[in-house]
Phi, psi and omega in degrees: 000131177305149183298317180296320180297318180295318181295322180294325178301315179289330173297320178297314179302316182293320182294320177292323179293320177296321178298313181295318179303320184280325190260319188193061186293342182267350184237330186258149174244134181289140170303121192294326183194167175298323183295334182251008180300325182287349177270358181262093180202163183307141177070005180286143180277135180239134177272126176249124178248110182282140179250292180217155178236129177240203187288303185253350185223154175236125180276109183220156176243129178251136177216116175297136179268180178268005184253141164278157183299324182292338180297333184246019177266156175295313174260115188264018178293150183302152176275136182253085181234130181291137177246136178249148176238130181226165174276119180273312181220132178292314180214120173242099179229110183231150170249120186237131172271127180248123178284145176293349173276346186281178188295317183259326182302320178299318181295312178301315183296319184297333185267351182241351185242136182272346185235166178288140179237156175295133182292355174279348180293163181224160169238140185251130175251128174260104187256122178237090177269338184061221179295134178237126180252156181238122172259139184217148175258144175288134180297311181297320174302318180292322178302313181295316185293330183268358188295332179239021178256157186220143173280142173280103183294348179263001178299134184308319181292320176297315177300320182293312185287337180290347179293337177249115184296343180282350183273147173214168178253144174235163178238130178289119183243001179204138179224130172267124184224167184253102184296333182252010186076188181194179175221154174227129184232128178269119177255114180281148172291166188302319185283343177269335188301318187292337183243000176286139179291137183238009180293136177292150182253151174277151178291141178266189188272008181284117184297137173082013179226132177236121179271110182284312175202187189293351178229025175228150173213136179245124184261139184286166174305143175066022173294130180278130180243350176195168183204158170255153174232155167243129179283149182249144168256128180236126182284123182289339180276320188244345184080004180300145184244133171218145178286147170274114185280151175299128184101346178292153185264359174236150178277184180276184180145197180250123182213167187286339182211130177238160181185165181261016190267006180268129180233137181282120179278002179099149181272102181286172183297331181299314181291324177297311178299321178301310180301316182293317177292337181294336182301324177301319179288318183295319187256029181303326179301315178300313185296333183272351179290145177293156183312315184295313180293319181296322177299323180286323176295315178300315180304320183281323176298315180296322177295318179294326182287352172287350182242078186305327179301316182290330175303316179294320183295312179294322178297319178294321180298310182297317179301315181294321179291318177300327180276359178081018180273154176288139182229158173281116184259019180282122179296318184291328176294318179295322178299328179285341184267344185245162181241351179281160179303140183300323181296336179281305182289332180289321179297317179298315178296323176296322176294332178278000176106358178284161170221164182243128176235107187053248182254015183249136175267112183278117184282132181293149182285324177272133184264004186298312179282329175301315180296320183292313177295329176296321174299316181296312183283333172298317178297320180294330179289339181279331184284133181301149182303321180296320183283325176299322179294318177296318180301326180290348178249009176291130182285142183295330181291335184258359186293320181297321175296318180296323177299321178297314181295316179298314181296321177298318178298318178295326178274004181056042180240143178285158172255118184241357177292114193300319184291325176293317179301314181297315182294317180295317185282339181277347178268124186299319180292312181298320183296314181295322176301315182290322174300315179300321180280356179066036168294156178266119188239012186282321186286130184297127173080012181225136170247105184267148183289160182295147178300318175242129184292118176300136185292343183260005187296323181286329176295320178295316176307313182305314183293310184295325177293319180300324183278322191229355183296160181230000000 
């Protein structure tokens, strides 16, 4: 793939992710790439791969498939569900700076720059989506329409995904699209401009996309930039389909019997306490390290966390190994995918039980430490990059206080111990972290929990405990 074409694909991915981050990060999924934009439409099947489940968040990966739901039904007649269209955003025009340490910025930079750059550099995207409309399907209409429909359990795609119990199927039930099209323009910083390629590119065969040059992209009318899903419960005996309703206590998947009679009674304090106490069991390896070794481990983990792109890469590697999947174990290939110093990520992987033999990453026979580091990096992928950056500068001396404040917030209880409140709020990093999480800091001598629980707060507790817990 030509470099400019590849970089514009990642520019589109970055723009969609910025849109979701601004508009609805807890409900919307970004269109993953230009190549997959045509798979983001109503009734399209989405593969959900579950990773881990915590108190407020679930680590899952969503990928739109090439199939409509009717493609894998026994009766393939069209679904008759009323669709509504509303204005989601009147004008979405943003300028976003992407750090070369970040998840998307590093990818774009690697594909447009011929030389190594300082990781403090940034790339700026000027995103002009304009008006954004939202198409949605009614939940009750879908329930009624699917009540007597069945999945063909012998469909090749169904048979393939059922091999992994972590997989389930979802249905796209909402799409955010650009009725007037849009543009994305990459603005290089002064130090990048001189070395960025400026040769014009020929248009490729992707319908609805025009490449003006190596740093511009023009999107056609009705381009999908984000979507909602409804997870499906599928009866393995009959192929019967039912939606997983909001508030249900189980996720979707393939099971011997499905139904709508499960109601979530609420997550009580017992389960919250259990999850928080579980951190001590999960990260026992860290807790048992001698102080000098733990300090060295922390130093390298914190350094790696300065590069959110690498956090994702390492998390995926650990997850795939833990799941028993084949992985590319070439050290040189891994080095091309990450931007952090090799001595940092190699040290972290060695702590997880890996070793290096010439150009091969030797996978440990025991998966215990792989799983533990997987828990850590999965939690880190959930935390926003700005909050992750603050976390890397959190002082060890204030970490115990922050654990107490985070735990109290998760339990929806205020912190009233005066010396702890004073120490936390007098620390610039801790104060900024709590502001980011929307704790109430106005009342003198009290840190009150957020009105709405941030979905990443338990992931943040998980990380701080792994680094500093006792």
